N, C-alpha and C positions, 0 to 999 in steps of 0.2 A: 554538415558540411554548412559553411558562410554563404549566404548567399551574394554578397558584395564585399570584397576586399580593398584597401586603396591605400597606396601611399604617396609622397610627396616629398619635393626638394628643392629648395630656390638657391640659386647659385648666382655669382657674380657673371656678366657677359665679360669674361675673360677666356682666351684660349686654353688656360689651364682646366676650366670648369668643365671642358669636353670629355676629357678621362674621368672627371669626377661624378659626371653625369652617368655615362658608361658603368662604371662601377657599382654607382646606386643603384642603379635598375637590376645590374646583375646580381647583385647581393637579394635584392627584393624578390628576383624571380627564384631565387635558388631556396629563398626560406619558404617560398610557397609551392615548393616541389619540383621546379623545373631544374633538371642536371645539368650545371655549368659547362658539360662536356658535349652536350647534345646539340645537333647540327642548327636548330632553329634558335638555341641560346645566341650562337654566332652571329646569326643573321639579326637577331634583335638588336645586340650589342653595336654592330654596323648601322644598323637604322638609329638608333639612339644617338651615335657619334655625328651621323649625317645632318639630324633633326638639330642637334646642341651647336654644331659647327655652324649652320645656317642662323640660328637664334644669336650668336656672337657676331659673326662677319657680316650679316646682310641687315643688320639693324642701326645702321651707319651711327651708333652711339645713342641711338634715341631709346633704348633699352638696358638700364644698368643691371638688369637682372634677369633671367629667365628662369621658368618653373616647369620640372618634369613630374607629370602626374602616371602614375601607373594604377590601374583598376582591374580588376578581376570578378566580372559577373557569373554568377551561377557554375562557377567550374566552365566555363563554354568559351567564353570572350576575354580577350587581354587588349586592353584599350591602353595604349600609352600614347601621352598630349606633351608638346612642348611649348609653352606659352611665352610667348614676350608681348611687350607696348608696343612695336613698331607696328603702325594701319597697315603697311604693304604688303601685301598676301605673295608668297613665292610665287615664282614663274619660271616658264623655261627660257633659257634665253636662245636668241640665235644660234645657228651653226657655228657661224663666224667667229662668235665670241666665247664659244664653249671650249677653245684649245686647252686652257690650262683650268678653267674651273666653271662653274654654272651648270653643273650635271648632277649635283646631289638630289633634288627632286624627281629625276630622272631613275636615280638608283633608288632612291627610297620606294618609289612608287613602283619599280619593276621586283624589288625584295619583297617588298608587300604581297603584291600579287602571287608571288612563286610560293609564298604561305598561304593563300587561300584568301588573304586578307583585303582591306580596302584602306584608302588614305582621302581623308577630309580635311578640309580647314573650316574655322569657323571663328565669327569675332567674337572677343572679349568686350563686357560692360564698360571696361576702361579704353576702349578704342583699338586695342592690340590684336592678336589672333593665338589662336592656337591650331596647332597641326597636329592632328591625330592619325594613328594608324590604329586597326581593330584587327587582331588574328585570333584565329580559332584556338582555344585552350587544349594542350594535349597530354598535359602532365597533370597527375593527381595533386589536390590543392593539401597543403600541410596547415591544420587547424593552429589557431592562436597566435597568428604574426599578420600584423597592419603596419 
């Protein structure tokens, strides 16, 4: 069993890239042994959609691309990060503003916690940020896929 597996894709900051990010992560996780029909797979796809949507919508054109990193450590912990080059960290909007949008981070935080995971945000060396989720891994790892 590999101690560490990882995969990464960089996509243009375009609404069409949200579905591409979701499909990419789903494909990687299937190769690593997570059945596509597993309930947690649906949750991960939703989280990735929300993270990618945030990277596209809230960077105000200051991030021409975003990167999705998928990491699996010791068959125990799955980490997914979405990196963009905009310096502003995600924040919860006031309730009055949240009527039509602004709930993405609340959804991500809630879904991550429901799966026993954690959400974090870290700065990049280039001045942007990565929003990470870390979840316990529950599927057997398939070897030979990176």
